[in-house]
Each structure stands twice: as structure tokens, then as C-alpha cells.
N, CA, C and O of each residue as an XYZ file, in Angstrom:
680
protein
N     116.139    101.688     84.371
C     115.005    100.907     83.918
C     114.675     99.825     84.951
O     115.567     99.171     85.493
N     113.406     99.657     85.205
C     112.951     98.629     86.141
C     112.805     97.325     85.366
O     112.071     97.250     84.381
N     113.509     96.311     85.825
C     113.494     95.027     85.130
C     112.458     94.086     85.729
O     111.983     94.278     86.848
N     112.125     93.068     84.953
C     111.240     91.981     85.382
C     109.855     92.445     85.820
O     109.287     91.900     86.765
N     109.312     93.449     85.138
C     107.952     93.891     85.450
C     106.951     92.842     84.987
O     107.062     92.285     83.894
N     105.976     92.590     85.844
C     104.929     91.621     85.531
C     103.577     92.235     85.866
O     103.463     93.068     86.765
N     102.572     91.816     85.140
C     101.217     92.221     85.458
C     100.591     91.095     86.264
O     100.393     89.992     85.754
N     100.283     91.376     87.517
C      99.712     90.378     88.411
C      98.339     90.864     88.866
O      98.237     91.730     89.735
N      97.294     90.307     88.279
C      95.912     90.689     88.611
C      95.689     92.191     88.438
O      94.983     92.810     89.233
N      96.280     92.765     87.417
C      96.108     94.190     87.150
C      97.159     95.068     87.795
O      97.279     96.243     87.447
N      97.923     94.523     88.730
C      98.995     95.293     89.381
C     100.299     95.111     88.616
O     100.666     93.995     88.248
N     100.986     96.206     88.385
C     102.312     96.159     87.786
C     103.290     95.902     88.926
O     103.395     96.706     89.853
N     104.015     94.767     88.858
C     104.858     94.359     89.982
C     106.239     93.941     89.523
O     106.448     93.550     88.374
N     107.169     94.034     90.447
C     108.518     93.518     90.266
C     109.061     93.189     91.648
O     108.311     93.142     92.623
N     110.335     92.969     91.727
C     110.967     92.756     93.029
C     112.208     93.631     93.096
O     112.683     94.153     92.088
N     112.714     93.774     94.300
C     113.898     94.599     94.516
C     114.769     93.906     95.553
O     114.273     93.432     96.576
N     116.045     93.849     95.290
C     116.989     93.247     96.229
C     117.698     94.387     96.960
O     118.386     95.197     96.339
N     117.529     94.442     98.247
C     118.135     95.482     99.075
C     119.072     94.813    100.073
O     118.642     94.334    101.122
N     120.346     94.788     99.735
C     121.337     94.064    100.551
C     121.388     94.584    101.987
O     121.462     93.797    102.931
N     121.349     95.894    102.151
C     121.400     96.468    103.498
C     120.202     95.989    104.321
O     120.358     95.606    105.480
N     119.025     96.008    103.732
C     117.814     95.556    104.417
C     117.915     94.064    104.735
O     117.515     93.624    105.813
N     118.449     93.296    103.798
C     118.590     91.860    104.018
C     119.532     91.584    105.187
O     119.277     90.687    105.991
N     120.610     92.345    105.283
C     121.538     92.186    106.401
C     120.873     92.537    107.732
O     121.022     91.815    108.717
N     120.149     93.638    107.752
C     119.515     94.107    108.987
C     118.451     93.123    109.470
O     118.377     92.812    110.659
N     117.624     92.633    108.532
C     116.505     91.780    108.914
C     116.825     90.289    108.823
O     115.990     89.458    109.181
N     118.033     89.940    108.345
C     118.401     88.543    108.218
C     117.516     87.800    107.235
O     117.188     86.630    107.430
N     117.141     88.491    106.190
C     116.225     87.930    105.195
C     116.917     87.956    103.841
O     117.451     88.993    103.447
N     116.919     86.850    103.128
C     117.627     86.802    101.852
C     116.719     87.015    100.645
O     117.204     87.144     99.521
N     115.416     87.054    100.865
C     114.476     87.232     99.763
C     114.456     88.675     99.272
O     114.771     89.605    100.014
N     114.084     88.838     98.020
C     113.850     90.169     97.471
C     112.484     90.646     97.978
O     111.666     89.843     98.427
N     112.251     91.945     97.903
C     110.990     92.523     98.353
C     110.097     92.790     97.153
O     110.580     93.180     96.090
N     108.790     92.581     97.320
C     107.834     92.890     96.266
C     107.680     94.394     96.133
O     107.667     95.130     97.119
N     107.565     94.827     94.886
C     107.344     96.236     94.598
C     106.121     96.340     93.693
O     106.059     95.697     92.645
N     105.152     97.152     94.104
C     103.972     97.422     93.293
C     104.149     98.824     92.717
O     104.410     99.780     93.448
N     104.004     98.932     91.407
C     104.208    100.195     90.705
C     102.858    100.820     90.398
O     102.035    100.223     89.705
N     102.629    102.023     90.914
C     101.446    102.805     90.571
C     100.130    102.200     90.997
O     100.068    101.308     91.843
N      99.079    102.714     90.383
C      97.706    102.321     90.683
C      97.250    101.263     89.686
O      97.462    101.407     88.482
N      96.642    100.227     90.173
C      96.234     99.105     89.322
C      95.256     99.529     88.228
O      95.228     98.918     87.160
N      94.456    100.562     88.478
C      93.456    100.988     87.502
C      94.010    101.909     86.420
O      93.398    102.061     85.362
N      95.166    102.525     86.676
C      95.658    103.513     85.714
C      97.068    103.250     85.193
O      97.395    103.696     84.093
N      97.902    102.554     85.929
C      99.295    102.379     85.536
C      99.450    101.122     84.676
O      99.209    100.005     85.134
N      99.853    101.328     83.432
C     100.042    100.210     82.508
C     101.516     99.938     82.250
O     101.880     98.840     81.829
N     102.373    100.934     82.500
C     103.816    100.744     82.324
C     104.543    101.662     83.301
O     103.997    102.669     83.753
N     105.768    101.301     83.615
C     106.575    102.122     84.516
C     106.993    103.395     83.779
O     107.443    103.354     82.634
N     106.834    104.510     84.459
C     107.213    105.803     83.894
C     108.515    106.267     84.542
O     109.013    105.636     85.475
N     109.058    107.367     84.043
C     110.331    107.894     84.563
C     110.249    108.189     86.056
O     111.215    107.959     86.783
N     109.111    108.693     86.521
C     108.962    109.007     87.950
C     109.058    107.744     88.803
O     109.615    107.769     89.900
N     108.506    106.628     88.286
C     108.591    105.349     89.003
C     110.021    104.827     88.992
O     110.530    104.353     90.007
N     110.661    104.922     87.827
C     112.037    104.450     87.691
C     112.989    105.252     88.575
O     113.921    104.698     89.157
N     112.744    106.579     88.671
C     113.582    107.419     89.531
C     113.460    106.988     90.988
O     114.459    106.933     91.706
N     112.240    106.682     91.427
C     112.026    106.238     92.811
C     112.672    104.871     93.049
O     113.305    104.659     94.083
N     112.519    103.959     92.114
C     113.097    102.621     92.221
C     114.622    102.706     92.361
O     115.215    102.067     93.230
N     115.238    103.501     91.495
C     116.692    103.685     91.539
C     117.118    104.345     92.843
O     118.125    103.963     93.439
N     116.348    105.335     93.286
C     116.666    106.028     94.537
C     116.642    105.061     95.715
O     117.505    105.125     96.591
N     115.665    104.173     95.738
C     115.572    103.187     96.823
C     116.842    102.329     96.870
O     117.414    102.116     97.938
N     117.269    101.847     95.721
C     118.460    100.992     95.665
C     119.701    101.752     96.124
O     120.496    101.242     96.914
N     119.858    102.969     95.623
C     121.073    103.743     95.907
C     121.115    104.314     97.325
O     122.191    104.642     97.825
N     119.965    104.435     97.973
C     119.891    105.058     99.302
C     119.211    104.169    100.325
O     118.640    104.662    101.298
N     119.267    102.864    100.112
C     118.544    101.929    100.970
C     118.938    102.019    102.434
O     118.091    101.835    103.308
N     120.205    102.296    102.723
C     120.645    102.391    104.112
C     120.086    103.639    104.787
O     119.605    103.566    105.918
N     120.143    104.766    104.115
C     119.620    106.025    104.669
C     118.114    105.924    104.891
O     117.597    106.353    105.922
N     117.419    105.352    103.911
C     115.958    105.218    104.023
C     115.599    104.353    105.230
O     114.764    104.748    106.043
N     116.216    103.186    105.355
C     115.878    102.297    106.467
C     116.259    102.909    107.810
O     115.497    102.797    108.771
N     117.410    103.546    107.896
C     117.810    104.190    109.150
C     116.818    105.297    109.528
O     116.483    105.451    110.703
N     116.350    106.064    108.544
C     115.344    107.104    108.813
C     114.031    106.490    109.274
O     113.367    107.032    110.158
N     113.654    105.366    108.682
C     112.425    104.688    109.105
C     112.557    104.210    110.552
O     111.631    104.385    111.344
N     113.695    103.611    110.905
C     113.910    103.169    112.286
C     113.811    104.338    113.266
O     113.115    104.249    114.278
N     114.503    105.424    112.963
C     114.464    106.598    113.849
C     113.054    107.149    113.985
O     112.593    107.430    115.091
N     112.371    107.302    112.860
C     111.020    107.861    112.876
C     110.032    106.962    113.577
O     109.205    107.437    114.355
N     110.104    105.658    113.311
C     109.166    104.737    113.945
C     109.439    104.605    115.437
O     108.512    104.428    116.228
N     110.691    104.689    115.816
C     111.047    104.674    117.239
C     110.335    105.810    117.959
O     109.718    105.594    119.002
N     110.415    107.009    117.415
C     109.723    108.168    118.016
C     108.206    107.992    117.985
O     107.517    108.261    118.969
N     107.700    107.538    116.841
C     106.258    107.329    116.669
C     105.742    106.304    117.687
O     104.723    106.534    118.338
N     106.431    105.198    117.820
C     106.006    104.142    118.733
C     106.047    104.618    120.180
O     105.115    104.365    120.942
N     107.116    105.303    120.560
C     107.213    105.797    121.944
C     106.082    106.762    122.256
O     105.514    106.716    123.348
N     105.749    107.628    121.319
C     104.633    108.563    121.548
C     103.320    107.806    121.668
O     102.528    108.068    122.573
N     103.086    106.861    120.749
C     101.846    106.082    120.793
C     101.757    105.245    122.061
O     100.688    105.130    122.660
N     102.876    104.662    122.469
C     102.894    103.814    123.660
C     102.532    104.619    124.908
O     101.794    104.147    125.773
N     103.057    105.829    124.985
C     102.773    106.638    126.170
C     101.320    107.125    126.189
O     100.785    107.421    127.257
N     100.679    107.210    125.024
C      99.285    107.659    124.959
C      98.290    106.536    125.227
O      97.156    106.785    125.638
N      98.720    105.303    124.992
C      97.806    104.163    125.150
C      97.750    103.713    126.599
O      98.766    103.640    127.289
N      96.551    103.419    127.034
C      96.369    102.837    128.350
C      95.597    101.550    128.140
O      94.378    101.566    127.971
N      96.296    100.459    128.152
C      95.664     99.171    127.867
C      95.358     98.440    129.164
O      95.815     97.316    129.368
N      94.612     99.051    130.012
C      94.241     98.393    131.258
C      95.264     98.593    132.353
O      95.383     97.766    133.257
N      96.003     99.687    132.280
C      96.978     99.978    133.320
C      98.403     99.710    132.882
O      98.647     99.207    131.785
N      99.329    100.047    133.742
C     100.759     99.971    133.427
C     101.218     98.534    133.162
O     102.022     98.306    132.257
N     100.720     97.559    133.939
C     101.133     96.168    133.730
C     100.711     95.661    132.361
O     101.481     94.992    131.672
N      99.493     95.982    131.975
C      98.984     95.541    130.685
C      99.738     96.218    129.538
O     100.078     95.569    128.549
N      99.995     97.505    129.669
C     100.747     98.227    128.640
C     102.133     97.626    128.488
O     102.618     97.452    127.370
N     102.771     97.307    129.606
C     104.115     96.715    129.579
C     104.091     95.355    128.892
O     105.018     95.013    128.157
N     103.042     94.581    129.126
C     102.937     93.243    128.553
C     102.680     93.289    127.049
O     103.321     92.557    126.294
N     101.753     94.135    126.602
C     101.333     94.135    125.204
C     102.074     95.138    124.325
O     102.065     95.004    123.101
N     102.698     96.113    124.912
C     103.467     97.098    124.153
C     104.874     97.141    124.720
O     105.141     97.904    125.649
N     105.768     96.346    124.186
C     107.121     96.267    124.739
C     107.819     97.623    124.775
O     107.591     98.488    123.930
N     108.653     97.775    125.755
C     109.480     98.982    125.865
C     110.667     98.821    124.922
O     111.401     97.837    125.010
N     110.854     99.766    124.039
C     112.038     99.756    123.185
C     112.913    100.928    123.619
O     112.442    102.055    123.772
N     114.177    100.638    123.812
C     115.068    101.657    124.368
C     115.788    102.471    123.301
O     116.120    103.634    123.531
N     116.032    101.876    122.142
C     116.723    102.595    121.060
C     116.049    102.285    119.729
O     115.276    101.335    119.607
N     116.364    103.115    118.737
C     115.808    102.868    117.411
C     116.307    101.542    116.847
O     115.643    100.948    115.998
N     117.457    101.070    117.301
C     117.998     99.801    116.841
C     117.161     98.611    117.338
O     117.132     97.564    116.690
N     116.479     98.768    118.487
C     115.616     97.710    119.019
C     114.407     97.450    118.126
O     113.848     96.353    118.137
N     114.009     98.446    117.361
C     112.830     98.339    116.509
C     112.939     97.166    115.543
O     111.947     96.487    115.277
N     114.137     96.923    115.017
C     114.286     95.890    113.984
C     113.893     94.492    114.469
O     113.611     93.617    113.650
N     113.871     94.271    115.767
C     113.457     92.966    116.296
C     111.947     92.764    116.197
O     111.462     91.636    116.280
N     111.212     93.848    116.021
C     109.753     93.777    116.093
C     109.028     94.062    114.776
O     107.806     93.931    114.708
N     109.757     94.448    113.740
C     109.082     94.742    112.474
C     109.689     93.916    111.341
O     110.862     93.544    111.373
N     108.849     93.643    110.339
C     109.268     92.871    109.172
C     108.765     93.608    107.938
O     107.568     93.871    107.826
N     109.657     93.947    107.009
C     109.192     94.613    105.788
C     108.337     93.652    104.962
O     108.661     92.470    104.843
N     107.246     94.164    104.391
C     106.366     93.270    103.638
C     106.236     93.646    102.166
O     106.133     92.755    101.323
N     106.237     94.922    101.833
C     105.987     95.315    100.449
C     106.379     96.783    100.270
O     106.419     97.551    101.231
N     106.663     97.148     99.044
C     106.971     98.537     98.706
C     106.016     98.961     97.594
O     105.872     98.254     96.596
N     105.372    100.095     97.759
C     104.500    100.654     96.727
C     105.109    101.943     96.203
O     105.362    102.872     96.970
N     105.344    101.998     94.902
C     105.798    103.226     94.265
C     104.563    103.878     93.663
O     103.965    103.351     92.725
N     104.189    105.026     94.210
C     102.928    105.669     93.854
C     103.021    106.423     92.528
O     104.111    106.659     92.005
N     101.863    106.792     92.000
C     101.806    107.630     90.807
C     102.038    109.097     91.150
O     102.436    109.879     90.287
N     101.793    109.474     92.395
C     101.984    110.863     92.824
C     103.476    111.162     92.845
O     104.262    110.391     93.395
N     103.863    112.287     92.244
C     105.281    112.628     92.147
C     105.537    114.085     92.495
O     104.651    114.934     92.409
N     106.773    114.346     92.889
C     107.289    115.699     93.083
C     108.750    115.667     92.647
O     109.456    114.686     92.882
N     109.180    116.711     92.033
C     110.576    116.816     91.575
C     110.986    115.637     90.690
O     112.132    115.192     90.746
N     110.059    115.132     89.876
C     110.372    114.066     88.938
C     110.495    112.680     89.542
O     110.940    111.749     88.871
N     110.105    112.529     90.808
C     110.226    111.227     91.469
C     108.963    110.903     92.252
O     108.420    111.749     92.964
N     108.509    109.674     92.110
C     107.305    109.225     92.814
C     107.515    109.159     94.317
O     108.630    108.970     94.802
N     106.423    109.319     95.036
C     106.399    109.029     96.467
C     106.393    107.517     96.620
O     105.924    106.798     95.738
N     106.916    107.036     97.743
C     107.029    105.595     97.981
C     106.444    105.262     99.351
O     106.611    106.006    100.317
N     105.755    104.125     99.406
C     105.226    103.614    100.674
C     105.946    102.308    100.989
O     105.939    101.370    100.192
N     106.562    102.264    102.158
C     107.189    101.048    102.663
C     106.234    100.452    103.681
O     105.864    101.111    104.652
N     105.833     99.200    103.460
C     104.861     98.557    104.338
C     105.556     97.520    105.215
O     106.442     96.794    104.764
N     105.132     97.468    106.480
C     105.739     96.577    107.470
C     104.674     95.846    108.269
O     103.571     96.350    108.477
N     105.026     94.660    108.706
C     104.256     93.930    109.708
C     104.936     94.253    111.032
O     106.163     94.225    111.127
N     104.135     94.559    112.058
C     104.694     94.946    113.345
C     104.180     94.047    114.459
O     102.995     93.720    114.521
N     105.085     93.659    115.324
C     104.713     92.903    116.513
C     104.591     93.828    117.723
O     104.382     93.370    118.846
N     104.722     95.119    117.484
C     104.697     96.074    118.588
C     103.303     96.609    118.896
O     103.007     96.964    120.037
N     102.470     96.665    117.903
C     101.174     97.300    118.108
C     100.062     96.350    117.698
O     100.271     95.445    116.890
N      98.902     96.558    118.248
C      97.796     95.642    117.977
C      97.256     95.780    116.560
O      96.493     94.920    116.120
N      97.620     96.826    115.835
C      97.156     96.981    114.464
C      97.831     95.989    113.525
O      97.284     95.673    112.468
N      99.002     95.496    113.892
C      99.655     94.457    113.130
C     100.486     94.927    111.954
O     101.383     94.210    111.511
N     100.212     96.105    111.444
C     101.017     96.611    110.340
C     100.995     98.135    110.318
O     100.107     98.784    110.870
N     101.991     98.660    109.670
C     102.043    100.097    109.459
C     102.786    100.360    108.162
O     103.475     99.486    107.635
N     102.638    101.568    107.660
C     103.301    101.971    106.430
C     103.996    103.300    106.655
O     103.621    104.087    107.524
N     105.024    103.525    105.844
C     105.770    104.780    105.926
C     105.752    105.410    104.545
O     106.260    104.839    103.580
N     105.168    106.583    104.461
C     105.147    107.344    103.212
C     106.413    108.178    103.156
O     106.716    108.933    104.080
N     107.159    108.032    102.046
C     108.411    108.772    101.893
C     108.445    109.490    100.549
O     107.749    109.123     99.602
N     109.260    110.501    100.502
C     109.643    111.103     99.226
C     111.145    111.278     99.278
O     111.673    112.012    100.113
N     111.813    110.606     98.391
C     113.269    110.510     98.418
C     113.673    109.942     99.775
O     113.196    108.867    100.136
N     114.537    110.621    100.547
C     114.911    110.053    101.850
C     114.179    110.723    103.013
O     114.574    110.582    104.170
N     113.121    111.445    102.697
C     112.350    112.174    103.708
C     111.108    111.377    104.105
O     110.347    110.923    103.251
N     110.917    111.217    105.408
C     109.701    110.592    105.917
C     108.598    111.641    105.856
O     108.723    112.718    106.439
N     107.520    111.321    105.149
C     106.380    112.236    105.045
C     105.376    111.936    106.144
O     104.878    112.849    106.802
N     105.075    110.641    106.345
C     104.055    110.291    107.326
C     104.123    108.803    107.664
O     104.475    107.982    106.817
N     103.785    108.467    108.897
C     103.561    107.085    109.299
C     102.067    106.858    109.212
O     101.278    107.703    109.636
N     101.674    105.715    108.663
C     100.256    105.477    108.399
C      99.841    104.098    108.888
O     100.639    103.163    108.956
N      98.568    104.011    109.224
C      97.976    102.734    109.592
C      96.761    102.500    108.693
O      95.805    101.819    109.064
N      96.836    103.092    107.491
C      95.744    103.012    106.517
C      96.284    102.522    105.185
O      97.451    102.143    105.077
N      95.428    102.533    104.173
C      95.788    101.981    102.876
C      96.474    102.951    101.929
O      96.803    104.083    102.282
N      96.676    102.462    100.712
C      97.400    103.191     99.683
C      96.627    104.423     99.221
O      97.246    105.440     98.909
N      95.300    104.366     99.166
C      94.516    105.539     98.755
C      94.803    106.716     99.686
O      94.938    107.852     99.232
N      94.893    106.445    100.967
C      95.219    107.503    101.931
C      96.639    108.014    101.714
O      96.901    109.203    101.892
N      97.550    107.136    101.336
C      98.934    107.537    101.067
C      98.983    108.526     99.907
O      99.709    109.519     99.964
N      98.218    108.257     98.860
C      98.188    109.175     97.722
C      97.644    110.535     98.138
O      98.159    111.573     97.723
N      96.608    110.520     98.953
C      96.041    111.783     99.451
C      97.075    112.553    100.289
O      97.226    113.764    100.133
N      97.780    111.846    101.170
C      98.798    112.496    102.002
C      99.959    113.028    101.154
O     100.528    114.075    101.462
N     100.301    112.311    100.100
C     101.367    112.779     99.197
C     100.937    114.060     98.493
O     101.729    114.994     98.366
N      99.696    114.111     98.039
C      99.192    115.331     97.397
C      99.169    116.506     98.380
O      99.500    117.632     98.009
N      98.784    116.248     99.617
C      98.806    117.296    100.651
C     100.238    117.765    100.913
O     100.486    118.955    101.110
N     101.164    116.827    100.914
C     102.574    117.174    101.126
C     103.066    118.092    100.014
O     103.768    119.067    100.283
N     102.713    117.799     98.796
C     103.110    118.644     97.658
C     102.550    120.047     97.836
O     103.258    121.038     97.654
N     101.279    120.121     98.193
C     100.613    121.421     98.385
C     101.264    122.222     99.521
O     101.446    123.434     99.408
N     101.609    121.534    100.609
C     102.192    122.202    101.769
C     103.639    122.647    101.547
O     104.124    123.556    102.221
N     104.321    122.006    100.605
C     105.715    122.354    100.320
C     105.833    123.622     99.482
O     106.896    124.240     99.433
N     104.760    124.005     98.834
C     104.813    125.178     97.943
C     104.740    126.470     98.684
O     104.774    127.536     98.071
């Protein structure tokens, strides 16, 4: 059961304490969690609770997968960008040598547990502020401990990508 649910401007919200994440990022605060869609979700359902519990029980695996995936994503994006030549790219897009270096440049900001589900568990979006890219933030769509997609768009796009993932898995 998800405790301390509150309705904040139509959003069903709570917080989550992730000790592993707090150790990695040196942050002692809990993370905000938004449950479902503000227009349709009035209470937490089993699919939301399953995702919430999964996050707590697998927080280390999830974060390590995000670091590995974002490391690859960033390196690919960095090599594709030409920001006025090699000197400019080096200045504005730091070189990261390992997935462990990523943690110096990103800060977790929010977790969204979506209404879209597969296998009885909601898809989850982990949102981050990034100092690595000019977009300033990115999100990671996951299902259980699997990275589905890295995104630079909003939650509506995440729901669409989750539905596509379900269709493609069949």
C-alpha cells in the first residue's frame, strides 16, 4: 500500500525514500512521486502499488541501469552534436569516461508512476535535471528494471511510448 497519498492540484502525490539513491547523490530528501494521470486517477490502484513497491525493492538495479543507459545515450548524442567545432563541444558537453561519472552531472527530480501497465505493474518515468546537455532535463521510461526509452519530452509522450512498448512485446 502506498502511504501518505495527497491530492495536490488534482495530482495524486506521495514521496518515496530511496536510501541507495540518497547515498549515490548525497541527498537526504525523499523524492516526489506522482501517481497516474491528473484527469483520471483518483486513487492508487494495484498496478501503481506494484510499481511503487518494485522501485523500493529494486532501487539499486534501477539506478545502475539508468546510469549505464544514460552513459551510452549521452556518448552517442555527444558524438552527433557539433556545437561550433571540437573546442566548443568539449566546453559545453563534458567528456564522461564511465557510467559512474554520470552521477556528478544529473540530479533526480521526480518519479511518475503511469496508468499504462503490463504484467500487472505500471510503467514508471524517472525524471532528472542534467548539467550535461543544453535541454536541462531528461526522463527515463522504465518497466520493472528494464529501460524502455530515454526521453526529452513530457509524460503524454511517455504514455504513448509505453503503449507502443506493450504492442511491440506481443
